[in-house]
N, C-alpha and C positions, 0 to 999 in steps of 0.2 A: 450424610445425617448423625450427628451426633447424638451421642445417649439420651440427652434430653431432651430431646425429638423424637428422637423414636421411644422414649419414655409415653409422653404428650399421645401418639397414634396408640400404644399398648393402654392407656387410660380412655382414651373413648374406642376403644376398639375399633378400630382401622381398618377395616380388612382389606383396602387399596395394597398394604403393604405386606400382605401374607404374600409369603413365600421370599421378599426381600430379603427378611432379617429372620431370626427367632428369641426369644426370650426365655431364661432360666429364673427357676425362683429356685434357691438354693439351700431355702427353709422346707422346702415338699420332695425336694431333689427332681423335678419335673420337667420337661420345655413346651415350648406352648407354642403358635402361631399368634401374630399379633390381636387378632379377633378374638378370641378366645374368650369365650362367657362365664367363664369363673370370675371370681372375686377379683379384683385388682389387689397385688400383692403391692407394699411397699418399697420405694425403688430401692432403697438401700439393699435387699434384697433379690434383686435385679439384676442378671445378664444376659448381654448379648452376644449371637453368634451369626457369622454371616450361614451358616449352610446348618441341616439339622445332622449332619456328619460331627460337625465341629463340636454342639450341643451332647450328644451320645460319646464321643471322645470324652466329653469330661465330666462323664460319670451321671448325665441328666438322662431320663428315663423321656419316651412319648406320653403326651397328656392322652388319653382314652376318652377325654370330651372333645376336644378342638382337633385330634388328629393330625398336626403339622405337619403327617408325610405327605399330606396330603392337598396339597399347596399346590398354585401353581407355579412353574418356574419361574427363575429372575429373568423378567428382560437381559439384566447385565450382559449375560453372558452372548446373543446374539447380536448386540451391539458392538460386543468389545472382538477383535480380531486379533488379539496378541494369543502368548502360549495356554494363557489360564483359560479365555474365555474359550479355545478349541480345544483343551483339554474337557471342559465340563460339556462340553457339545458330545464330545466322543466318548464318554461316560456315561452318559443322559441313555447313547444307541450299544454300549453293554459291551463295549469294546475293552474293554477292560475282564469282564468274566469270558469271553470269549477270546483275549490275547493276551493275559496279564499288564504287567506294567510294563515289560518289554516292549509288546507291542504297539499300547499305549505311547512310550517314547519313542518306536521308532517312526509313528503315522506323523507324530511333533516334530520328527527329525531334532531332540535333544535327550540328552541320557537320560537314563531312569532317576539318576541322582539330581540332575536338575529339576526333572518333574519336582520329585519327589519335596525338594526343599522347594519350591517357587508356590507351588498349593499350597503346604503346609506354613508359608511365609504371608500367605494370602487370606487365606480361607480356616485355617485352624486345622484342616485336614488332607491326607493325604488321599491318594487317588483310591490303594485300597479302601481306606477309609467312606469314601464318598461312594464307592461303588457298594461296597458293604449295608450301605443306609439304602442304597438302590434297592437291594437283594431283599431286605430287609420290609418295604413297601411291597414287592410283588408279593411277597411270602402272606403278608395280612390279607391282602388282594382274594388270591389263592384259597386262603382257611375260611375266607368269611363272605367265599361266593361261589367254591363247587364242592361237593362231597368226596375228591378227590382225595385217598390216604394220607398222611403226614409225610410220609416218610418219600414218598412219591414228588409233594409240593418240595421237600426238602430241595431236592433235587431238582428242577422243572423253576424255580426262582432263583438257582444258580450258585450254591453249596455245595462244599466238598464233600459234607459228613452229614447225617442226619444228626448226629451229635454240634456241629458246628452252627446247626439249623439251631437246634431246642437251646443253645445256650446264648446265640444272638435273640432270639424273640424273648429269654425272661431277661435281658438284660435292655432288651430295647423298649418291650413291651409290659413290664413286668408281671407277668402271666406265662405261662405254658403255650403252648401251640394250640392246646385242647382248649385249655381256659380264652384263649386267642377268640379262636371258631367258636365259642358259645356267645363271646360280649358283641357278636356283629351289630351294626347299629339298623334300625327301624327303615321301612321305605322312604320314612317320611324326616332320617336326618336331616340336619344340614351341613355336614362334615360324613366325611371318608364315603365307600363305595356304593351301590344300592344294596343290599340285602337282598340280592335274587339267584337261586341256585344255577350253575350251567347245565347244561345239558343244549333241549333244541332252539336254547335264546340265544344262545355264548356266551362267555363270561360278560356282565353287564357291570360297567364303568364311568363315572362321574369326570367328564376331562373340564378342572379346574380351571378356570380364569378371572384376572382380574377384569372390573368391568365398567363400562358398559360394554358389549358384543355386539357388532351389525351381522347379526346371520342372515338376512335375508339376503345381504350385499355379497356374504363370502357363499353360499349356496349358488347364487344366481351364477358369481364367476366362474365356478366350479361345474354346476350343469352345464352353461356354455360350451366348457370344452370337454365334457366327457366324451369314452371311446368309447364303441359299441362294444362288449367281450370284455371292458375290465373296469368298467363304471356305470354307472346308473344312478338316475335318480327317480325317486317313486312318493307320490304325494302327490298337496297341492299347494304353494306358497304359502307359508308360514306354520307348515307342519309336514313340512318333506321330512325324508328320509335320504341321505348321501351313502351309498356304497362303492365297495370298489372291493380289490383285491391288492393282495401285499405277498411280493415276493421277498422272504425274510430268513436268516441268517441256517436255520436249520430247517427249515419248511415254507409253508405257504400260509397262506389265512385271508379272510375277507372280513374288514370291519362295516360296520354302520356307524350311520353318525344321524340326529335326530335335530332338526332343525330348532325348533324350540324350547329358547333355554330354559333353565332350573335355577332355582335359588334367588329368586329378585332381581334378576341381573339389568333391571331395567334401574336399579338407584346406583349405588355406589359402591354397594355390598359385593358386586361380583356374581359371581352365578356358575353354573356345569352344563354345559354337550353331555347328553344318553348317548353311549357308546356299549358297543356289544362286539366282543371280539370272535370268530372264530378261526381256532388258530390248527394246524394241523400239529406241531412241537409245541407245549406249554411254558417251553423256554425261550420261546420269543414273547412272550408277554409285556417283558421291557421293552422289549424292541419295536415291538409295533404300538405300544401306547404311545414312546417319544414319538416315531413318528408319526402319527395321525395328530401331537400337539403340533409338528413345526409347520403339516399341511395346511391344517385350522387355524394357526398361528397366536394358539393359546398362552403363550409364556410372554406376551407385549405388555406393556403398560398404557393402557390408551389417555392414562393422562400428562404422564410425558409424550407423548407426540402432540394430543391435542393441546394442550398450553405453549407448545415451542409454535407450531405450523400458523397456529391463529392470531400469531402476532406480526402475521404476512398478511396484506387487507385481499388479497390478489384468492386465497386459500382460506380466511379466516366465515366465511361466507359457509362455503364448502364443508368444512369441518363441523360449524354446527347442526349444517344439514344433514348428517350423518356420524352419530356419538359414537366412538369404536369401531372407525372402518379397520378392518386389520388387511396384511398383506399374506396373501397365503403363500406358503413354501411348498414343501412337495414329499414325497413320502418317499424318494427315488429318485436320488441327482442322476443318475444313467438315464433314466423313463424322460424325468424331464428336460434334457439334454436333446434328445434323440428326439423327441417332441417341437422342442423349439427352432432345430432347421427341418422337421414337417411343415412347422408352420412359416416358416420365410417366406414373406412378401405376398399371404393368399389372407385370402378373408378367416374371419373364424369357421363361418360353416364348410368352408373348402378343406381348412387344414387339419380337423375333425373326420373329415371323412377320408382323407389320404391317412392318419390315425389310426383310423378304424380298421381299412383296409390292411394295413401292415400288420397292427393285430390278428384279423384272423387271415395271416397267409406266413407269418411269423411265431404269431404266439403260443405260449406252453396249457396246453387243454389242461383244465379242473379235474382233477380225480372224478369228480362229481358237481355238475355245474349248479349251480345256484342261483332261478331267476335268468335274467339277462347278464349275469357273468359266467363267462364261460372260460374266460382263460387270463393267463396271468402278463405281463408286459413281454415282448421276446427280449433274453439277456445280448447284450452287446457284444458276446465272441459269435454267436451265430447270425447278427446284422451287419456283422465285419467280411463274413463268406458266402452272407447273398447275393444272388444275384437283382435281384429287388428291380428284375425288367418288368413283370406282369405287374405294375403297380400304377406307370404310365406316368413318371416323375419322368421331370426334363434329365436328361444325362446329367450334369452338371451337380444337380442337387443328390443325382443319387449318387455320385460321387464324395459327395462333402458328407454325406450321413452315413456311406460305408467310409472313408475317412474317421468324420468321429469315432463310429463303433471303435474300431482298430484302437483309436487313442484310449479313449475309458476302459477297452477289454487289458491292455497290458498295462495300465495305470500314468499313463504317459498325463492325460490329464486328471488329478485328484478330483473329485466332486462327494468323497465323503463328508462327515459332517464334520468335521475338524480340519477340515484343506484350507490352506494358505488360500485364502480369497484371491489376491492381491497374483499369485499364482498361477493361478487357475483358469483366471481370465485371459492373462499374460500367453499362457500354451492353447487357447481355445484361440486367440488371434492370430495365432500360429498357424492354423488349420486353414489350407483353401478353401474359401464359400464363406468361411466362416465370418463374420464383421463386428459392428462393437456394439449396434441393439441386439443381437442373437448372442452375443456373450455377455453382456449386459444384463439381460434378463436371467438368461441362464446364474447370475449371479446375485439375482434380487431371491430366485425362484429356489433351485437346487442348493444354493449358498444360505442363505437366510439372511440376507443379506441387506439389512435395513433402511440404508443408503447409496441406494442406487439412482439415479437418474439417467431416463433412455431421450438422450436430447433430441432422435431422428425423429419422434412419437409423435405423429398429428397434433395426438389429443392434447400435452402438452402445450405443442407451439400454439396450435392454435389458442386453448388457454391464455398464453402469457401476448400471443398478437392483441386478442381484444380487450384485457388487464392495462395494455403498454407498458407491461413489465419487458423486463431485460432481462438474456440468459445470465445474464452474472448474478443476477438477481435470485437465482437456483442456493448459491451457496448458504445465504441464510436461510435451506430448510435443513442444512446439516446437524446432526444425523439421522433426519426420517426424510428424507425425500424418496423413498419405496411408498411411501405410506401418501406423499404429495403426487406422487404420479398414480394411484390407485383412487385417490379423489377426482383426479382429473379426468381419467374412464368411467368414472360411477357417474363425474356427471354432463355426460355424452348424451346423445339419442340413441346409439349405434355401440357397439361395443369396437374395443382399438382393429387398428388396420389390421396388424399379426395378429397371429395366432399361437397358439401354444398349448 
């Protein structure tokens, strides 16, 4: 987008671009999201930034009205497979806070200087500044939704000291931490987290997305594949709550997400899903939030997907029937890969039954069960050493599962948020027993690739036969072929033949 078209989006308060860019007003020293309801500034006083961190680095403070730190993430990072896209996904997962810039660079396979230079060149901010902006967002959530002492919030949100925390909050929000806590939004506020104290209800969040959002299809997809012990869906369609356990860097957690979107999500304004996180370690708040966003594909750009796929007559009708259809990812790449192998060549119910048996036999019990949630999914190093004979699997699949678990445990197959997708798929195909469909499915969901076509899938083949289309035509669906897959799957009366 040119600066002129960005300014037009600001003038029309177009929420479709929230998270794609930010604008700052030189006369006030404040930066906002494009849909900010404040009076539109003169164009000569506006500057545009690709990230909130870049705006902060230029000395601008976050708007307390539109809360630009609570926007959906840019869909660009999911599409891009280059170093910048991979780096942004890793920073979102909290790698810089846990491992520093050196750890980020090592995961990317570049020097720290190269990472710093390239991020600064494209985004106007380096990895430390990007992580700092994320920490400040986490701190605001904790200040406004929990009664925790400020010193505890400082360390829980990733700051090295209380002084650093205080200075950052003053710089970004022009308030002290105490003042920011007092300024929390009301329950009906359009922007920001729900103003609800943490406690038995967990930390309440609004997971923002750019609308529309096909919540029913996403919840159907997750419900059909839910494994007993680590997932459950409660309530009736239209008002369901999806619950699952999370294995996190510093502890464990339970996430709950409501199906019914808020915020006028049926129109063009976007909206949010209500989420509650119960964490054994508050330091995992950022990571848990980002992993739930990836599972629910909340950073997608449904407008770009629909506009592109609708150019194909084969998909135009399907796209019109399911506005805002998403391509669900995963909270844990290792878990998804194991589940994909367990579901090879079997129906969804059979794969679900086998996966639930693996959880019961080898999962890690929660310290305190919650409803139907009793375990964390088994760690890959435990599965690599387990006999698995009691599960009744064929010897060949049991061998494949142990081989995969060993490769995941020792890092031979990287499936973290910033993994190189081509390299990961290549390593998967090198493992005996894993074919192109399984490797592609893992790439689609574990690595969040929006451009995967599972050419051997019966739903796609049936759809193309019925339309008379040729498989070569699918190249026209790039870079959104994963979404085309989900349109075909949803068009079928029955779920896909393979389960994961």
